[in-house]
N, C-alpha and C positions, 0 to 999 in steps of 0.2 A: 504545441510539445506539450510533454508532461514529465516531471521528476518521478522516479522512482523512489519510495521510501520503505525501508526492510527494518522492520523491526526484530533486533535478536535477543530474546527473553533470557537465553543461557548462553553467556557469550564464552565461557569456560568449558563446553561441552563440545569435544571435537565432531561430534556427528552434527552439531547445529552449523559449526564452521563448512562442513562439507557439503552442506543444505544449503547455505547461504552460496556457494559458489553455483549450485546448481541452478538458484534463482536469478544471480548475474549473469548467468550466460544465457536464460531465456531471455533476459532483457535486451540481450545484443542484436536480436533481431529487429525489435523495436529502434534500437539505435540506428541501425542499419536501414529501415525505413522511414526516418525522420520522424518519429514518432516521440520516442524518449530522449531526453536533451541530456539528463543528468540523474546518477543515482545517489540517495542518501542511506547509510546504515547507520543504524539507532541502536543504541544499548545502556542498559545502567551502569555497567563496568568494562573499560577498555580491557583488551589483553592484547599481546604480540601477534598473533594469529589473527584477529579481528583487524589490527593495523595493517598487517601483512597483505591481507587480502583488499582491503582498501586502497592501498597503497597500488597495488598490482591492476586493480581494475578501475582507476581513477575516481573510485567514489569516495565523496565526504564521509569520514567517522565522526558522529555527534556521540557523546556522551552525555546523559541527561540527569540531573540531580534525582535523589531518592523521592518519591512522592510524585515526580512530574508525570505530564501526559506525555508519553514517548512520542505520539504522532505530531503531536503540537511541537515539541522539541525538533523533530525533523524538518516541519513547515519550516521553521525559521531559518535552516541552512539550504533548503530547496529554492531553485530558480524560477520554476515555471507556475503558470497560475493553476493547474491541475497536478493532484498528486495520486499516485497510484500506491495504497498501501500494501505490503507483501509482509509475510512472515518466511524465515529461511524454510525451504523445501516448496516453497509454492511457485508453479508453473502456468503459467496461462495458458489454455488450450487453442487448439489451431482456429485461425479467424480471430485473434484477441485485437491485433493489428487493428484490423479494418475496422472491428467493432467500436473500439476506443477511441480512434480517430475519428470516427462518425458520431459518437457522443459527444467529445469535447468541442467538436466543429459546428454541432447544430444545437446543443443546449441553451435553452433561454438562460437569461439572467437569474431568474428565480430558482433554477435547477442548481442544486450544488453537491447531489451524491447520487453516483451510479454505483450500482452493486453487483458483483458477478456471481455466480451459483459457484457454492462450493460443495461438491458431492461428497467430501471426504469429513464434514463437519458432524460432529455428534449429534444424535436426535434432538435433545433441548436447543440445542443453538440451531437447528434447521426450524423447530418451532417458532423459535422466537423471532428468527429472521422474517417467518410469514406475518408475525402479528407487527412488525415493523413497518410491513407493506402498507398497514392499516393506520396505524397510531402514529407512524414518524420514527425515524431513527434518534437514539437517544446519544450516540457517539459513533466514530470511525471502526472498522474491523480490517482485518485482511481481507482483501479482495475487492475494498470499495475504492473507487473516483472520486476525489474530494476536491472542493476548490479550496486554494491554500488559505485565502482569506477567511473561511469558516474554521479551519483549525487553528489559525493565529488568532481569532477570538476568543479560542478557549471552548472548553466543555460545561456543560452538555449542549449538543444541539437544541436547536428551538423544536419544539414538540411537533412542531407543523413542518419539519423539513421531510419531504416526501422520498421516500428511497425508489428511484428508476431502477428498475431490474434490467439487467445487460444481457443479449444474448450470446454471451460468452461464460464458458466453466472455468475455475481455477481448480487445478489437479496437484497432488502432493508427489514430490520425488522419491 
């Protein structure tokens, strides 16, 4: 099983809250399939709307201090070995449950990072992602499936942490 980490950068934006609900709804299929065990909403500042969404969905709300790594703060509250990093509005495309289940079930101990394709990413981000396939990832981003232990160890990742591309796409709501 995996934990879903959703980083909400703009917690006071009503559109971000609406997109968060879309992302949590997409994870429900993973819960029903037995892949997703829990969800953690991570933000720099709490707001009543976020608290309501977290309470209504059964997710844990984590408020991290300024300057802290949001993914690391969420990893502390997560309960599973593998973490799916998302942002509000991220919706895994069809087939994501099978692909992620296969990845976490067969990943060797030295594999710590799987990455979904993000068709909605800006051109500089897509170029940087291609470079990370060669030189290794510096840190997690939305669309990554990461071992919890690597996030708890802190950033940056080891330069030799190879990125394993997953056969699934991450769309936007």
